C-alpha positions as CSV (number, residue, x, y, z in Angstrom):
1,M,-3.3,15.9,18.5
2,K,-4.4,13.8,15.6
3,P,-1.8,11.2,14.4
4,R,-0.4,11.9,11.0
5,I,-0.4,8.8,8.9
6,V,1.2,8.4,5.5
7,V,-0.4,5.9,3.2
8,D,1.9,4.9,0.3
9,V,-0.4,4.3,-2.8
10,M,2.4,3.1,-5.1
11,G,4.1,-0.3,-5.4
12,A,0.9,-2.4,-5.1
13,D,-0.9,-4.5,-7.7
14,R,-3.8,-2.2,-7.7
15,P,-3.8,1.4,-9.1
16,P,-3.0,4.4,-6.8
17,A,-6.5,5.8,-7.1
18,E,-8.1,2.6,-5.8
19,L,-5.7,2.5,-2.8
20,A,-6.3,6.2,-2.1
21,A,-10.1,5.6,-2.1
22,G,-9.7,2.9,0.6
23,A,-7.5,5.2,2.7
24,L,-10.0,8.1,2.3
25,R,-12.9,5.8,3.3
26,A,-11.2,4.7,6.5
27,A,-9.9,8.2,7.3
28,A,-13.4,9.6,7.2
29,D,-14.2,7.5,10.4
30,L,-10.9,8.0,12.1
31,P,-9.5,11.1,14.0
32,I,-6.3,11.2,11.9
33,R,-4.5,13.5,9.4
34,L,-4.2,11.5,6.2
35,I,-1.2,12.0,4.0
36,L,-1.2,10.2,0.6
37,A,2.2,9.4,-1.0
38,G,2.1,8.9,-4.7
39,P,1.9,10.6,-8.1
40,R,-0.7,13.5,-7.7
41,S,-1.9,12.9,-11.3
42,D,-2.9,9.3,-10.3
43,L,-4.9,10.3,-7.3
44,P,-8.6,11.3,-7.2
45,A,-9.2,14.7,-8.7
46,H,-11.1,16.1,-5.7
47,L,-9.6,15.4,-2.3
48,P,-10.8,16.7,1.1
49,N,-9.0,19.9,2.1
50,E,-7.4,18.3,5.2
51,V,-5.7,15.5,3.1
52,E,-2.1,16.2,2.3
53,V,-0.3,14.8,-0.7
54,L,3.4,13.9,-1.0
55,D,3.7,14.1,-4.8
56,C,6.1,11.3,-5.9
57,P,6.9,10.7,-9.5
58,R,7.0,7.1,-10.5
59,S,10.5,5.8,-9.8
60,A,12.7,4.7,-12.7
61,G,13.8,1.8,-10.6
62,E,11.8,-0.3,-8.2
63,E,8.1,0.5,-8.1
64,G,7.1,2.6,-5.1
65,T,10.6,3.4,-3.9
66,S,10.1,7.1,-4.1
67,S,6.9,7.1,-2.1
68,I,8.4,4.8,0.6
69,G,11.4,7.1,1.0
70,R,9.2,10.2,1.2
71,G,7.0,8.7,3.8
72,L,10.0,7.5,5.9
73,D,11.6,10.9,5.7
74,A,8.4,12.5,6.9
75,I,8.6,10.3,10.0
76,A,12.3,11.0,10.5
77,R,11.7,14.8,10.4
78,G,8.7,14.7,12.7
79,Q,6.2,15.6,10.0
80,A,4.4,12.2,10.2
81,D,3.7,9.6,12.9
82,A,3.4,6.4,10.8
83,L,3.7,4.9,7.4
84,L,1.5,2.2,5.8
85,S,3.0,0.8,2.6
86,P,2.0,-2.0,0.3
87,G,5.4,-1.9,-1.4
88,S,8.0,-4.7,-1.5
89,T,8.6,-6.0,2.0
90,G,12.4,-6.1,1.4
91,T,12.4,-2.5,0.1
92,V,10.3,-1.2,3.0
93,V,12.4,-3.0,5.7
94,R,15.8,-2.0,4.2
95,A,14.7,1.6,3.8
96,A,13.2,1.8,7.3
97,I,16.3,0.6,9.0
98,L,18.5,2.9,6.9
99,R,16.5,6.1,7.3
100,L,15.0,5.6,10.8
101,G,17.5,3.3,12.5
102,R,16.9,0.7,15.2
103,L,15.7,1.5,18.6
104,P,18.5,1.2,21.2
105,G,18.7,-2.3,22.6
106,V,17.0,-3.9,19.6
107,L,19.2,-6.4,17.9
108,R,17.1,-6.8,14.7
109,P,13.6,-5.4,13.9
110,G,10.9,-8.0,13.1
111,L,7.8,-7.9,11.0
112,C,4.8,-8.8,13.2
113,A,1.9,-10.1,11.1
114,S,-1.6,-11.0,12.3
115,V,-3.0,-14.4,11.4
116,P,-6.8,-14.4,11.7
117,T,-8.4,-17.6,13.0
118,Q,-11.8,-18.5,14.3
119,R,-10.5,-18.4,17.8
120,G,-9.0,-15.0,17.4
121,E,-5.9,-13.5,15.8
122,V,-2.4,-14.8,16.4
123,L,0.7,-12.7,16.0
124,L,3.5,-14.2,13.9
125,I,7.0,-12.6,14.2
126,D,9.2,-12.5,12.1
127,T,7.5,-12.8,8.7
128,G,10.2,-11.5,6.4
129,A,12.5,-8.9,7.9
130,I,15.4,-11.3,8.5
131,A,15.9,-14.4,6.4
132,D,18.9,-15.8,8.4
133,P,18.4,-14.8,12.1
134,K,20.4,-15.8,15.1
135,P,18.9,-17.5,18.2
136,A,19.2,-14.2,20.1
137,H,17.1,-12.5,17.5
138,L,14.3,-15.0,17.8
139,A,14.4,-14.7,21.6
140,Q,14.0,-10.9,21.3
141,F,11.2,-11.2,18.8
142,A,9.2,-12.7,21.7
143,D,9.5,-9.4,23.6
144,L,8.6,-7.4,20.5
145,G,5.5,-9.5,19.7
146,I,4.3,-9.6,23.3
147,A,4.6,-5.8,23.6
148,Y,2.4,-5.4,20.5
149,A,-0.1,-8.0,21.7
150,R,-0.4,-6.3,25.1
151,E,-0.4,-2.7,24.1
152,V,-2.2,-2.8,20.7
153,L,-4.5,-5.9,21.0
154,G,-5.1,-5.5,24.7
155,I,-4.1,-9.0,25.7
156,P,-3.1,-8.7,29.4
157,S,-0.8,-11.7,29.7
158,P,0.2,-12.9,26.2
159,A,1.7,-16.4,25.8
160,V,4.5,-17.1,23.3
161,G,5.5,-20.1,21.3
162,L,8.2,-21.1,18.9
163,L,7.3,-22.2,15.3
164,N,8.6,-25.8,14.9
165,I,8.0,-29.1,13.1
166,G,7.0,-30.8,16.4
167,T,6.1,-30.0,20.0
168,E,8.7,-32.3,21.6
169,R,11.8,-30.7,23.1
170,G,14.8,-31.1,20.9
171,K,12.9,-30.9,17.6
172,G,13.9,-28.6,14.8
173,D,17.1,-27.4,13.2
174,R,20.0,-25.9,15.1
175,L,18.6,-22.4,15.0
176,T,15.3,-23.6,16.5
177,R,16.9,-25.7,19.2
178,E,19.1,-22.9,20.3
179,A,16.2,-20.4,20.3
180,Y,14.1,-22.9,22.3
181,A,16.8,-23.0,24.9
182,L,16.7,-19.2,25.2
183,L,13.0,-18.9,25.2
184,S,12.5,-21.7,27.8
185,R,13.8,-19.3,30.4
186,R,10.7,-17.3,30.1
187,N,7.6,-17.8,32.3
188,D,5.3,-17.0,29.4
189,F,6.9,-19.5,27.0
190,A,4.4,-22.3,26.1
191,G,6.9,-24.4,24.0
192,S,7.0,-25.3,20.3
193,V,3.9,-24.7,18.0
194,E,3.3,-26.6,14.8
195,P,1.9,-24.6,11.9
196,H,-1.5,-26.4,11.8
197,A,-2.1,-25.6,15.4
198,I,-1.9,-21.8,14.8
199,M,-5.3,-22.1,12.9
200,T,-6.9,-24.9,14.8
201,A,-5.9,-24.8,18.4
202,R,-4.5,-21.3,18.8
203,P,-2.3,-22.4,21.7
204,V,-0.5,-19.1,22.1
205,D,-0.9,-15.4,21.3
206,V,2.5,-14.8,19.7
207,V,4.4,-17.3,17.6
208,V,8.1,-16.6,17.1
209,A,9.8,-17.7,13.8
210,G,12.7,-16.9,11.5
211,G,11.7,-14.6,8.6
212,F,11.9,-17.3,5.9
213,S,9.8,-19.9,7.7
214,G,7.4,-17.3,9.1
215,N,6.8,-15.8,5.7
216,L,6.1,-19.3,4.2
217,V,3.6,-20.1,7.0
218,L,1.8,-16.7,6.6
219,K,1.4,-17.2,2.9
220,A,0.3,-20.8,3.2
221,V,-2.3,-19.9,5.9
222,E,-3.7,-17.1,3.8
223,G,-3.8,-19.2,0.7
224,G,-5.5,-22.0,2.5
225,A,-8.2,-19.8,4.0
226,E,-8.9,-18.3,0.6
227,A,-9.1,-21.8,-1.0
228,V,-11.6,-23.0,1.6
229,L,-13.8,-20.0,1.2
230,E,-13.7,-20.3,-2.6
231,A,-14.5,-24.1,-2.4
232,L,-17.5,-23.4,-0.1
233,K,-18.7,-20.7,-2.5
234,G,-18.5,-23.1,-5.4
235,A,-20.1,-26.0,-3.6
236,L,-23.1,-23.9,-2.4
237,G,-23.6,-22.5,-5.9
238,G,-24.0,-25.9,-7.6
239,S,-27.3,-27.7,-7.5
240,L,-30.6,-26.2,-6.6
241,R,-30.5,-28.0,-3.3
242,S,-27.1,-26.6,-2.6
243,R,-28.1,-23.1,-3.5
244,V,-31.1,-23.2,-1.2
245,G,-28.9,-24.6,1.7
246,G,-26.4,-21.9,0.9
247,W,-29.1,-19.2,1.2
248,F,-29.9,-20.3,4.8
249,A,-26.3,-20.7,5.7
250,R,-25.3,-17.3,4.3
251,P,-25.1,-15.4,7.6
252,A,-22.9,-18.1,9.2
253,L,-20.7,-18.2,6.1
254,R,-20.3,-14.4,6.1
255,S,-19.2,-14.5,9.7
256,V,-16.6,-17.1,9.0
257,A,-15.4,-15.2,5.9
258,R,-15.0,-12.0,8.0
259,Q,-13.0,-13.9,10.6
260,L,-10.6,-15.5,8.1
261,R,-10.0,-12.8,5.5
262,Y,-6.8,-10.8,5.9
263,E,-8.2,-7.4,4.9
264,D,-9.0,-6.3,8.5
265,H,-5.6,-7.3,9.7
266,N,-3.6,-5.9,6.8
267,A,-0.8,-4.1,8.5
268,A,2.3,-5.9,9.7
269,P,4.3,-3.4,11.8
270,L,8.1,-3.5,11.6
271,L,8.8,-3.6,15.4
272,G,12.1,-2.3,16.6
273,V,12.7,0.7,14.4
274,H,12.6,4.4,15.4
275,G,9.1,5.0,14.0
276,L,5.9,3.2,13.2
277,V,6.2,1.5,9.8
278,A,3.5,-1.1,8.7
279,V,3.7,-3.3,5.6
280,A,0.5,-4.1,3.8
281,H,-0.1,-6.8,1.2
282,G,1.1,-6.1,-2.3
283,R,-2.2,-7.2,-3.6
284,S,-4.2,-4.9,-1.3
285,D,-7.4,-3.4,-2.7
286,A,-9.3,-0.5,-1.3
287,R,-10.9,-2.6,1.5
288,A,-7.5,-4.0,2.5
289,I,-5.9,-0.6,2.7
290,A,-8.8,0.7,4.8
291,G,-8.3,-2.2,7.2
292,G,-4.6,-1.6,7.3
293,L,-5.1,2.1,8.1
294,R,-7.4,1.3,11.0
295,R,-4.9,-1.1,12.4
296,T,-2.0,1.4,12.0
297,Y,-4.2,4.0,13.7
298,S,-4.6,1.6,16.7
299,A,-0.9,1.1,16.9
300,C,-0.4,4.9,16.9
301,Q,-2.9,5.4,19.7
302,A,-1.2,2.7,21.7
303,R,2.2,4.5,21.2
304,I,3.8,1.2,20.5
305,V,7.1,2.6,19.4
306,E,7.5,4.6,22.6
307,K,6.4,1.6,24.7
308,I,9.0,-0.6,23.0
309,A,11.7,2.0,23.4
310,A,11.0,2.3,27.1
311,Q,11.0,-1.4,27.6
312,F,14.3,-2.1,25.8
313,G,16.7,0.7,26.4
314,P,20.4,0.3,25.7
315,A,21.5,-3.3,26.2
316,P,24.9,-5.1,25.9
317,A,25.4,-7.0,22.7
318,E,24.7,-10.7,22.7
319,A,27.7,-13.0,22.1
320,G,28.8,-12.7,18.5
321,L,26.5,-9.8,17.7
322,A,27.5,-6.3,17.0
323,N,26.1,-3.5,19.2
324,P,22.8,-2.2,17.8
325,R,23.0,1.0,15.9
326,T,21.3,4.0,17.4
327,P,18.5,5.6,15.5
328,R,19.4,8.6,13.3
329,V,17.4,11.3,11.7
330,P,18.7,12.3,8.3
331,S,19.3,16.0,7.8
332,A,18.4,15.7,4.1
333,A,16.6,13.1,2.1
334,P,19.0,10.4,0.8
335,P,18.8,9.8,-2.9
336,E,15.8,7.7,-4.1
């Protein structure tokens, strides 16, 4: 059966028609059933017959809230298998936890973003789901990230590291030191990882972080990659000699640009909720949405939600933490 994937075309910087065009482009090459969530009047006039539309009026409140809710409710009712949304990260995370619930045994869900590097991609979790996590949350993020690396990316034995200001034991704030103590019990733990090493050395496959620091690193890495590519473009377009050299170097530069651009890795799954929910960049264009849809399809095919649910199962609460809430399926759509 083809996976049914909802693409939210509201709540981004670009217009719904452009995001829909990107989704349609990717869906043409994928064995999926595409569902577009957004105002029907803002979508392309002629859609393929197999494409479904969740007609969502523009919300009077936060942009995209209606389409996010409709997509999540479709998952909760078994009418869809996944949601890709470029809406506000906080809105998507809160709505997903409220409408879908956490998987049993999961203390807190984490956003697992992919950081493209020239040595391959690195997973960074969490990148914005929890601003003030506890050490036990970070320790469990390692399990969530490793499951995604193994099942979706096909890395047989992923290594995990902890984002820190230095590699020596005892570095970092209290949260980081306590998380280090928990993670050090793992055979796959490679120690602390400094931000610059993610791009240059790629010492691990999964980097664990709190949502605040993880989000800062993700944005800094993306901004740095874009700045480098723009600087190279400007330098090679200067003098005649530079332009001639740039012409010969064009294939290599295009290869580097493909490796470092976020568009093909534009789907950060919220791991640990009862359904596949992926957050795309708010500035996504058609190409980025197409890349995000391909990655979401890969996660569907890997059945990542089912694999995580089977791995975790009910677990006793960590000291000082409430028991995780079991997932629930709403009988009716909550108010938008």
